[in-house]
VEXDREN-2710 file (C-alpha; in Angstrom, 1 decimal):
% VEXDREN-2710
k/r/px/py/pz
1/MET/154.3/130.7/221.8
2/GLU/156.2/127.8/220.4
3/GLU/159.6/128.5/218.7
4/ASN/160.2/128.4/215.0
5/ASN/156.6/128.9/214.0
6/LEU/155.7/131.2/211.1
7/ILE/153.9/134.4/211.5
8/GLY/151.7/135.3/208.5
9/ILE/151.4/138.9/207.4
10/THR/148.6/140.3/205.4
11/GLY/149.2/143.8/203.9
12/ALA/152.9/143.1/203.7
13/THR/153.5/145.8/201.1
14/GLY/151.8/148.5/203.2
15/SER/153.3/151.2/205.4
16/ILE/153.7/148.9/208.4
17/GLY/153.8/145.5/206.7
18/SER/156.7/146.5/204.5
19/TYR/159.0/146.1/207.6
20/ALA/157.9/142.5/208.2
21/SER/160.8/141.3/206.1
22/ASN/163.1/142.5/208.9
23/PHE/161.9/139.5/210.9
24/PRO/162.8/136.0/209.6
25/GLU/159.9/134.3/211.3
26/THR/157.4/136.2/209.1
27/ILE/155.9/135.1/205.8
28/SER/153.8/137.2/203.4
29/ILE/150.2/136.1/202.8
30/TYR/149.3/136.9/199.2
31/SER/145.6/136.1/199.2
32/ARG/143.7/139.2/198.3
33/LEU/141.0/140.7/200.5
34/GLU/138.5/139.7/197.8
35/SER/139.7/136.1/197.8
36/SER/137.4/133.3/198.9
37/LEU/137.3/132.0/202.4
38/LEU/138.6/128.6/201.4
39/SER/141.4/129.9/199.2
40/ILE/142.7/132.0/202.0
41/ALA/142.5/129.1/204.4
42/ASP/144.4/126.9/201.8
43/GLU/147.2/129.4/201.6
44/LEU/147.5/129.6/205.4
45/LYS/147.6/125.8/205.6
46/GLU/150.1/125.4/202.8
47/LYS/152.4/127.9/204.5
48/LYS/151.9/126.3/207.9
49/VAL/151.1/129.6/209.5
50/HIS/151.0/129.5/213.3
51/SER/149.9/133.1/213.9
52/LEU/148.5/135.8/211.6
53/ILE/148.9/139.6/211.8
54/HIS/146.1/141.2/209.8
55/LEU/147.4/144.5/208.5
56/ALA/145.5/144.6/205.2
57/GLY/142.8/147.1/205.0
58/LEU/141.7/150.6/203.9
59/SER/143.6/153.0/206.1
60/ASP/143.2/156.3/204.2
61/PRO/140.5/158.2/206.3
62/LYS/139.6/160.5/203.3
63/GLU/139.1/157.5/201.0
64/CYS/136.9/155.9/203.7
65/GLU/134.7/159.0/203.8
66/LYS/134.4/159.0/200.1
67/ASN/133.5/155.3/199.8
68/PRO/132.0/154.2/203.1
69/ASP/130.5/151.0/201.7
70/TYR/133.8/149.9/200.3
71/CYS/135.5/150.9/203.5
72/TYR/133.2/148.6/205.5
73/PHE/133.6/145.8/203.0
74/ILE/137.4/145.9/203.3
75/ASN/137.8/146.7/207.0
76/VAL/134.9/144.8/208.5
77/ASP/133.7/142.0/206.1
78/CYS/137.2/141.0/204.9
79/THR/138.6/141.1/208.4
80/ARG/135.9/138.6/209.5
81/LYS/136.6/136.4/206.5
82/PHE/140.4/136.3/207.2
83/TYR/139.7/135.4/210.8
84/GLU/137.3/132.6/209.9
85/ALA/139.9/131.4/207.3
86/ALA/142.6/131.4/210.0
87/ASN/140.4/129.3/212.2
88/ILE/139.7/126.8/209.4
89/ALA/143.5/126.6/208.7
90/GLY/144.2/125.9/212.4
91/VAL/146.0/129.2/213.0
92/LYS/146.5/129.6/216.7
93/ARG/146.6/133.4/217.0
94/PHE/145.0/136.3/215.0
95/LEU/146.2/139.9/215.6
96/PHE/144.0/142.5/214.2
97/VAL/145.6/145.9/213.6
98/SER/143.0/148.5/214.6
99/SER/143.4/152.3/215.2
100/GLY/143.5/155.0/217.8
101/HIS/140.6/156.5/215.7
102/VAL/138.2/154.2/217.6
103/TYR/138.4/156.4/220.8
104/ASP/136.1/159.3/221.7
105/LEU/138.4/162.0/220.5
106/ASN/136.1/164.6/222.1
107/GLN/137.3/163.3/225.5
108/PRO/140.6/164.7/226.9
109/CYS/143.7/162.7/226.1
110/PRO/145.9/160.7/226.5
111/TYR/143.8/157.7/225.7
112/ASP/144.5/154.4/227.4
113/ILE/143.0/151.1/226.5
114/LYS/140.1/151.7/228.9
115/SER/139.2/155.1/227.5
116/PRO/135.7/155.5/226.0
117/VAL/135.3/154.6/222.4
118/ASN/133.0/156.6/220.1
119/PRO/134.5/157.1/216.7
120/THR/133.2/159.9/214.5
121/SER/135.0/159.0/211.2
122/VAL/133.9/156.3/208.8
123/TYR/137.4/154.8/209.2
124/GLY/137.2/154.7/213.0
125/LYS/133.7/153.2/213.0
126/SER/134.8/150.5/210.6
127/LYS/137.7/149.5/212.8
128/LEU/135.6/149.5/215.9
129/ASP/132.9/147.3/214.2
130/ALA/135.6/144.9/213.1
131/GLU/137.0/144.7/216.7
132/ARG/133.5/144.0/218.1
133/ILE/132.8/141.2/215.6
134/LEU/136.1/139.5/216.4
135/LEU/135.8/139.8/220.2
136/ASN/132.1/138.8/220.2
137/ASN/132.4/135.8/217.9
138/LYS/135.5/134.1/219.3
139/ILE/136.2/130.7/217.9
140/ASP/139.3/128.5/218.4
141/THR/141.8/131.0/217.1
142/GLN/142.8/133.5/219.8
143/VAL/142.3/137.2/219.0
144/SER/144.1/140.3/220.1
145/ILE/143.4/143.9/219.0
146/ALA/146.3/146.4/218.5
147/ARG/145.2/150.0/218.3
148/VAL/147.9/151.8/216.4
149/PHE/148.1/155.5/216.4
150/SER/149.8/157.6/213.7
151/THR/152.8/156.1/211.9
152/LEU/155.8/157.5/210.2
153/ASN/156.9/156.0/206.8
154/GLN/158.2/158.4/204.1
155/HIS/157.3/155.8/201.5
156/SER/153.7/155.5/202.4
157/ILE/151.1/156.3/199.7
158/GLY/147.7/157.9/199.6
159/ASN/146.9/160.6/202.1
160/HIS/149.3/159.5/204.8
161/LEU/150.8/162.6/206.2
162/TYR/154.5/161.7/206.4
163/GLY/154.7/160.4/202.9
164/LYS/152.9/163.4/201.5
165/LEU/155.3/165.7/203.3
166/HIS/158.3/164.1/201.7
167/GLN/156.5/164.4/198.3
168/ARG/155.9/168.1/199.0
169/ALA/159.6/168.7/199.9
170/VAL/160.9/166.9/196.8
171/SER/158.6/169.0/194.6
172/LYS/159.3/172.2/196.7
173/ASP/155.6/172.6/197.4
174/PHE/155.1/175.3/200.0
175/SER/151.3/175.5/199.7
176/PRO/149.1/175.7/202.8
177/ILE/148.7/172.6/205.1
178/HIS/145.7/171.8/207.2
179/GLY/146.2/171.7/211.0
180/LEU/149.8/172.7/211.5
181/ASN/149.1/173.3/215.1
182/LYS/147.5/170.0/215.7
183/ILE/149.3/167.5/218.0
184/ARG/149.6/163.9/217.1
185/ASP/151.1/160.7/218.6
186/LEU/153.7/159.6/216.0
187/LEU/155.7/156.3/215.9
188/PRO/157.9/155.0/213.1
189/ALA/156.2/152.2/211.2
190/SER/159.3/150.0/211.7
191/ASP/158.8/150.3/215.5
192/VAL/155.1/149.5/215.1
193/MET/156.0/146.3/213.2
194/GLU/158.5/145.3/216.0
195/PHE/155.8/145.8/218.7
196/LEU/153.3/143.7/216.7
197/ILE/155.8/140.9/216.4
198/LYS/156.5/141.0/220.2
199/LEU/152.8/141.0/220.9
200/ILE/151.9/138.0/218.8
201/LYS/154.8/136.1/220.3
202/SER/154.1/137.1/223.9
203/LYS/153.0/134.6/226.5
204/SER/150.0/136.6/227.6
205/PHE/148.7/137.7/224.1
206/VAL/146.4/140.2/225.8
207/GLU/143.0/141.1/224.3
208/LYS/143.6/144.8/223.5
209/VAL/146.7/147.0/223.4
210/ASN/147.6/150.5/222.4
211/ILE/150.7/150.8/220.2
212/CYS/151.9/154.4/220.2
213/SER/154.7/156.7/221.5
214/GLY/152.8/158.3/224.3
215/LYS/154.2/161.7/223.2
216/GLY/152.7/164.5/221.2
217/ARG/154.3/166.4/218.3
218/THR/152.8/169.3/216.3
219/ILE/152.3/168.8/212.6
220/ALA/154.4/172.0/212.2
221/ASP/157.3/170.3/213.9
222/LEU/157.0/167.4/211.6
223/VAL/156.9/169.6/208.5
224/TYR/160.1/171.3/209.7
225/GLU/161.8/168.0/210.3
226/VAL/160.9/166.7/206.8
227/PHE/161.7/169.8/204.8
228/SER/165.0/170.2/206.7
229/LYS/166.1/166.8/205.3
230/TYR/166.0/168.5/201.8
231/GLY/167.8/171.7/202.9
232/LEU/164.5/173.6/202.8
233/GLN/164.3/174.6/206.5
234/ASP/164.6/178.3/205.7
235/ARG/161.5/178.2/203.6
236/VAL/159.1/176.4/206.0
237/SER/157.8/179.7/207.1
238/GLU/156.2/180.1/203.7
239/ILE/153.8/177.3/204.5
240/MET/150.6/178.7/205.8
241/ASN/148.2/177.0/208.2
242/ILE/144.6/176.1/207.2
243/GLU/142.3/175.5/210.2
244/ASP/140.2/172.4/210.2
245/ASN/137.8/170.7/212.5
246/SER/139.9/167.7/213.4
247/PRO/140.8/167.1/217.1
248/SER/143.5/169.4/218.4
249/LYS/145.3/166.7/220.2
250/ILE/145.5/162.9/219.9
251/ILE/147.9/161.1/222.2
252/GLY/147.8/157.5/223.4
253/VAL/149.1/155.6/226.4
254/PRO/151.3/152.8/225.3
255/SER/150.3/149.4/226.6
256/ASN/152.8/147.2/228.4
257/PHE/152.2/143.7/227.2
258/LEU/155.7/142.1/227.6
END
C-alpha cells in the first residue's frame, strides 16, 4: 500500500471504530447507511479515501433476532452499497468487518479460517450473506473479510456483554446472568482496530482472516474482573447463573497476515 493514503472508517463511533482516532492515517466517513450510493461515493472522493474499513452495521445479536429484515438491510444491502460506492470513488481496498458467528458453532473449536461455516443466528447469517456477495461480485476495489470474535469495550452500548457488565457494577446489580460458564474468545476493541489497520495496509491483503485472541475465558471470570474494578469482588458470588442454549465454547485461531 502506498504511503500517506487515507483510510476511511465507517461506524467510527462504534465499539471498535471509536479507536480509529488513535491512527492519524484514518478519516471518519459520515455518510449514513441509508445514504444514497452516489452521495457516499461523493464523500469518499472528496476525502480522497484510498482504502475503506466498513465497520458500520447492526452488531447486537438480540436486536437482529427481533428485527431480521432490518438486520439484513443494514448488514447486507448497505454493505453492498458501500462497496459499490467505494468502487465508483476509486477506492483501492475495502475491508469488511464480519464475525466469528459465521462459523458452524456446533463443530468443535477452535475455529480457523477454513473451518465450516453454518451460522444459526440472524446476525451470523447476515454477515455470511454479506461476505458471499462481496467475494462473488468482485469489481475493481479489492476485498478482504475480517472475522472478528468477541470484543471488550466498557463504553459499548446495547446488549454488548462487557459494557453491560460495567453498567451492572456501577448500579450494583447482582441479578442472575445467562451463561456464566460459557467460554468466549475476547479481545480488546482497541487491539481489534490495530489489527484492522495492519491488515488494510498489508502487502498481501488476504481474502479472509480471523481477528481474535485464540484464548478462551469464562463469562464468570469476566464478571469477576469487571466487578473487582468497582471494589465489588466479594459480592460476585451473589450473581447466579442462568443456563441458556448458546454454544458452550467459541474460540478462534488468529490469522497471521503480516
